[in-house]
SEKENU-214198 format. One record per residue (C-alpha): chain; x, y, z; residue number from 1. Coordinates in steps of 0.5 Angstrom, whole numbers, plus 2048, in hexadecimal, padded with zeros to 3 digits. Layout:
REM SEKENU-214198
mol:east:north:up:seq
A:X:Y:Z:NUM
...
//
This chain:
REM SEKENU-214198
mol:east:north:up:seq
A:7EF:7EF:83D:1
A:7EF:7F6:83B:2
A:7EF:7F8:833:3
A:7F4:7FE:833:4
A:7FC:7FF:833:5
A:801:7FE:839:6
A:804:803:836:7
A:7FE:809:837:8
A:802:80F:836:9
A:803:814:83C:10
A:7FF:81A:83D:11
A:801:81F:838:12
A:803:826:83A:13
A:7FD:82B:837:14
A:7FE:82C:82F:15
A:7FA:832:82A:16
A:7F3:830:829:17
A:7F4:832:821:18
A:7FA:833:81D:19
A:7FD:839:81B:20
A:7FB:83B:814:21
A:802:83C:811:22
A:809:838:813:23
A:80F:837:80F:24
A:80E:82F:80F:25
A:808:82B:811:26
A:808:824:813:27
A:803:81F:813:28
A:804:81A:818:29
A:806:81B:81F:30
A:80A:814:820:31
A:811:813:820:32
A:812:815:819:33
A:80E:81B:818:34
A:811:81D:820:35
A:818:81C:81F:36
A:817:821:818:37
A:814:826:81C:38
A:81A:826:822:39
A:81F:827:81C:40
A:81B:82C:818:41
A:81A:830:81E:42
A:822:830:820:43
A:823:832:819:44
A:81F:838:81B:45
A:819:836:816:46
A:811:837:819:47
A:80E:830:819:48
A:807:82D:81A:49
A:806:827:81B:50
A:7FE:824:81B:51
A:7FC:81E:81E:52
A:7F5:81B:81C:53
A:7F5:818:823:54
A:7FB:819:828:55
A:802:819:828:56
A:804:811:828:57
A:7FD:80F:826:58
A:800:80A:820:59
A:805:806:820:60
A:80A:80A:824:61
A:806:809:82A:62
A:804:801:829:63
A:80A:7FE:826:64
A:80E:7F9:82A:65
A:814:7FF:82C:66
A:819:7FB:828:67
A:81F:7FF:826:68
A:822:7FB:821:69
A:828:7FC:81C:70
A:826:7F9:815:71
A:81F:7F8:811:72
A:81A:7F3:810:73
A:81E:7F0:80A:74
A:824:7ED:80D:75
A:82B:7EF:80B:76
A:82C:7E9:806:77
A:825:7EC:802:78
A:829:7F3:803:79
A:82F:7F1:7FF:80
A:82B:7EC:7FA:81
A:827:7F2:7F8:82
A:82B:7F8:7F9:83
A:832:7F6:7F8:84
A:838:7F6:7FD:85
A:839:7FD:7FD:86
A:831:800:7FD:87
A:830:7FA:803:88
A:836:7FC:807:89
A:833:804:807:90
A:82D:801:809:91
A:82F:7FE:80F:92
A:834:803:811:93
A:82D:808:811:94
A:82A:803:816:95
A:82F:803:81A:96
A:830:80B:819:97
A:828:80B:81C:98
A:829:807:822:99
A:82F:80C:824:100
A:82B:812:822:101
A:825:810:827:102
A:82A:80E:82C:103
A:82D:815:82C:104
A:826:818:82B:105
A:824:815:831:106
A:82A:817:835:107
A:829:81E:833:108
A:822:81F:835:109
A:823:81B:83A:110
A:81C:817:838:111
A:81A:812:83E:112
A:819:80C:83A:113
A:81C:806:83D:114
A:820:805:837:115
A:825:800:837:116
A:82B:7FC:833:117
A:82A:7F6:835:118
A:82A:7F2:82E:119
A:825:7EE:82A:120
A:825:7E7:828:121
A:821:7E4:821:122
A:81F:7DD:824:123
A:81F:7D8:81F:124
A:819:7D3:81E:125
A:81C:7CE:81A:126
A:823:7CB:819:127
A:823:7CE:812:128
A:821:7D5:815:129
A:827:7D5:819:130
A:82C:7D3:813:131
A:829:7D9:80F:132
A:82B:7DD:817:133
A:831:7DB:816:134
A:832:7DD:80E:135
A:82F:7E4:811:136
A:835:7E5:815:137
A:83A:7E3:811:138
A:837:7E9:80D:139
A:836:7EE:811:140
A:83F:7EC:814:141
A:841:7EC:80D:142
A:83D:7F1:809:143
A:83B:7F6:80F:144
A:840:7F5:814:145
A:83A:7F4:819:146
A:83B:7EE:81E:147
A:836:7EA:820:148
A:836:7E3:824:149
A:833:7DD:822:150
A:830:7D9:828:151
A:82F:7D2:828:152
A:82A:7CE:82C:153
A:82F:7CF:832:154
A:830:7D6:832:155
A:829:7D7:830:156
A:827:7D4:838:157
A:82B:7D9:83B:158
A:826:7DF:837:159
A:81F:7DC:837:160
A:81B:7D6:83B:161
A:818:7D3:835:162
A:818:7CD:831:163
A:815:7D0:82A:164
A:81C:7D2:827:165
A:822:7CF:825:166
A:827:7D4:825:167
A:827:7DC:824:168
A:82B:7E2:822:169
A:82D:7E7:827:170
A:82E:7EF:825:171
A:831:7F3:82A:172
A:830:7F9:827:173
A:828:7F8:828:174
A:824:7FA:82E:175
A:81D:7FD:831:176
A:819:803:834:177
A:812:805:836:178
A:80F:807:82E:179
A:80B:80C:832:180
A:80E:80F:836:181
A:814:810:831:182
A:80F:813:82C:183
A:80D:818:832:184
A:813:81A:833:185
A:815:81B:82C:186
A:80F:81F:82B:187
A:811:823:831:188
A:818:824:82E:189
A:815:826:828:190
A:810:82B:82C:191
A:816:82E:82F:192
A:81A:830:829:193
A:814:833:827:194
A:810:82F:822:195
A:808:830:823:196
A:804:829:824:197
A:7FD:829:823:198
A:7F8:823:825:199
A:7F2:821:823:200
A:7F3:824:81C:201
A:7F1:820:816:202
A:7F5:821:80F:203
A:7F0:821:80A:204
A:7F4:822:803:205
A:7FA:826:801:206
A:7FA:82B:7FB:207
A:801:82E:7F8:208
A:800:834:7F4:209
A:806:839:7F3:210
A:80B:836:7F6:211
A:807:837:7FD:212
A:803:830:801:213
A:7FC:831:803:214
A:7FA:82C:808:215
A:7F2:82B:809:216
A:7F1:829:810:217
A:7EB:828:814:218
A:7ED:82E:818:219
A:7EE:833:811:220
A:7F3:834:80D:221
A:7FB:834:80F:222
A:800:837:809:223
A:807:835:809:224
A:80D:835:805:225
A:80D:82E:805:226
A:80B:827:808:227
A:80D:821:80B:228
A:808:81B:80B:229
A:80A:816:811:230
A:803:812:811:231
A:807:80B:810:232
A:802:806:811:233
A:7FC:80A:812:234
A:7FC:80E:80C:235
A:7F6:810:809:236
A:7F1:812:803:237
A:7F4:819:804:238
A:7FA:817:801:239
A:7F8:812:7FC:240
A:7FF:811:7F7:241
A:803:810:7FE:242
A:7FD:80B:800:243
A:7FE:807:7FA:244
A:805:806:7FC:245
A:805:804:804:246
A:801:7FE:806:247
A:7FF:7FE:80E:248
A:7FF:7F6:811:249
A:7FC:7F5:817:250
A:801:7F4:81D:251
A:7FE:7F1:824:252
A:800:7F1:82A:253
A:7FE:7EF:832:254
A:802:7F0:838:255
A:801:7EB:83F:256
A:800:7ED:845:257
A:807:7EF:849:258
A:80B:7E9:84A:259
A:80F:7E8:850:260
A:816:7EA:850:261
A:819:7E3:851:262
A:814:7E0:84B:263
A:816:7E6:846:264
A:81D:7E5:847:265
A:81C:7DE:846:266
A:818:7DE:83F:267
A:81D:7E4:83C:268
A:824:7E4:841:269
A:827:7E9:83E:270
A:821:7EE:83B:271
A:822:7EE:834:272
A:81D:7EF:82E:273
A:81C:7E9:82B:274
A:818:7E7:824:275
A:818:7E1:820:276
A:819:7DF:819:277
A:812:7DD:817:278
A:80F:7E1:811:279
A:809:7E1:816:280
A:80E:7E3:81B:281
A:80D:7E5:823:282
A:810:7EA:826:283
A:811:7EA:82E:284
A:815:7EE:834:285
A:814:7F0:83B:286
A:811:7F7:83D:287
A:814:7FB:843:288
A:80F:7F9:848:289
A:811:7F1:846:290
A:80B:7F0:841:291
A:80C:7EB:83B:292
A:80A:7EF:835:293
A:809:7EA:82F:294
A:806:7ED:828:295
A:806:7EA:821:296
A:802:7EA:81B:297
A:7FB:7E7:81E:298
A:7F7:7E8:817:299
A:7F8:7EB:810:300
A:7F1:7EC:810:301
A:7ED:7F1:815:302
A:7EC:7EE:81B:303
A:7EA:7EF:823:304
A:7EE:7F2:828:305
A:7EB:7EB:82C:306
A:7EC:7E6:827:307
A:7F3:7E8:825:308
A:7F5:7E8:82D:309
A:7F3:7E1:82D:310
A:7F7:7DF:827:311
A:7FD:7E2:82A:312
A:7FC:7E0:831:313
A:7FC:7D9:82E:314
A:803:7DA:82A:315
A:806:7DD:831:316
A:804:7D7:835:317
A:807:7D3:830:318
A:80E:7D7:831:319
A:80D:7D7:838:320
A:808:7D1:83B:321
A:80A:7D4:842:322
A:805:7DB:841:323
A:7FF:7D7:83F:324
A:7FD:7D9:845:325
A:7FF:7E0:845:326
A:7F8:7E5:843:327
A:7F9:7E9:83D:328
A:7F8:7F0:83F:329
A:7F9:7F4:839:330
A:7F7:7F3:831:331
A:7F8:7F8:82B:332
A:7FA:7F8:824:333
A:7FD:7FD:820:334
A:7FF:7FF:818:335
A:806:7FD:815:336
A:807:800:80F:337
A:80B:7FC:809:338
A:80D:7FF:803:339
A:80D:7FB:7FC:340
A:814:7F9:7FD:341
A:814:7F8:805:342
A:818:7FE:806:343
A:818:805:809:344
A:817:80B:803:345
A:818:812:804:346
A:817:816:7FE:347
A:812:81C:7FA:348
A:80C:81A:7F7:349
A:806:81F:7F5:350
A:80A:825:7F8:351
A:80A:822:7FF:352
A:810:81F:803:353
A:80F:818:806:354
A:813:813:80A:355
A:810:80D:80C:356
A:80F:804:80B:357
A:813:801:810:358
A:811:7FB:811:359
A:811:7FA:819:360
A:818:7FD:819:361
A:816:803:81A:362
A:818:806:821:363
A:81F:808:81F:364
A:81E:809:818:365
A:819:80D:818:366
A:81C:812:81E:367
A:822:812:819:368
A:81F:813:813:369
A:81A:819:815:370
A:820:81C:817:371
A:823:81C:810:372
A:81C:81E:80D:373
A:81D:824:812:374
A:824:826:80F:375
A:822:825:809:376
A:81B:829:809:377
A:820:82E:80C:378
A:825:82E:806:379
A:82A:82B:80A:380
A:82C:825:807:381
A:828:821:802:382
A:823:81B:802:383
A:826:815:804:384
A:827:810:7FF:385
A:825:809:803:386
A:824:804:7FD:387
A:825:809:7F7:388
A:81E:806:7F4:389
A:818:809:7F4:390
A:812:808:7F8:391
A:80D:804:7F4:392
A:806:804:7F4:393
A:803:7FC:7F6:394
A:7FF:7FA:7EF:395
A:7F7:7FA:7F0:396
A:7F8:7FD:7F7:397
A:7F5:804:7F9:398
A:7F5:803:801:399
A:7F1:7FD:802:400
A:7F5:7F7:802:401
A:7F1:7F2:800:402
A:7F7:7ED:7FE:403
A:7FA:7EC:806:404
A:7F5:7E6:807:405
A:7F9:7E3:801:406
A:7FF:7E5:804:407
A:7FE:7E3:80A:408
A:7FC:7DC:808:409
A:802:7DC:804:410
A:807:7DD:80A:411
A:803:7D8:80E:412
A:805:7D2:808:413
A:80C:7D5:808:414
A:80C:7D4:810:415
A:80A:7CD:80F:416
A:80F:7CB:809:417
A:815:7CF:80B:418
//
């Protein structure tokens, strides 16, 4: 087994060794949000510099499962309970716009990332979970005008070869892609538009004086009229106030050796992306080369890749017993970013713009929100209102999520009891 990501980024074109000293807008973070914002700003004629500490796509944008999903981490019923029907409908419409925006961008920029809209299935682990999914289907139809399909045990057999689930909810608006190839294509599109992308430069802090922003970096100061912080689950000590508002949670993934085409088709006949209804959920799909890619919350405390791989392999073999003899060839991890309300947020904090907190639903949402923030920074439209609520700090939290073991234990108990 190799302790590295299956999606390892394709070779990138040469990039500048150091950032230009001046830019209209400086963007911190070379993932989907930052690159999409950079592309939009450059197309508006702004000079843009993207500063990435490692390499483009090094964080969640190059390591996620490649699920392109409408909606948010809270389900449809939760959105209505929290925000009321009108705001919930607006939020869900934004998420559908995000999927369409991603599809249009891929087509316009001819990004070779294997994107296909084949649908997603949320799998019910218990009969009660299936009843919850039936309620979600009604809410999606009646409140949002969005059609989904409840799958009973018989219909589910046409979707997945397992006895672990008693039904599911099919959403045909979802799809999948190769996340690193998509990120590389998005970076190339931003560069073609005129953005400067610099890798291997760490941002150490930000100063705002007299309406101008200075980013202190490992390669010297970068001065700009404005800045966008697009650091998501990798928000560090350079931005302490933002760091107090976003919690990184580890997500772990394994990938098997390539399966024979007949085996792969037998396990997931329609090639849909899948996740289950447990609080400590698992998600899985087939890669372009026929591997089973299987992820989840293997641990709420720091752990080794080898240990997380053993945990996930056991879960994989429970769902697909026929794969017990198939080697696990790749194992990796990354950070999913949660805000206090488990919703994405965008705004201005201490003079810097930000957009983050996708809670595992970020492939389409971050691309769309990055573009909207690019429009806002260019003065073309306002910052998206999203929930209409402030991005709140997490009590007693300053960057070290000491409370996660208790959170993990709570969700394990809920999964046992409910």
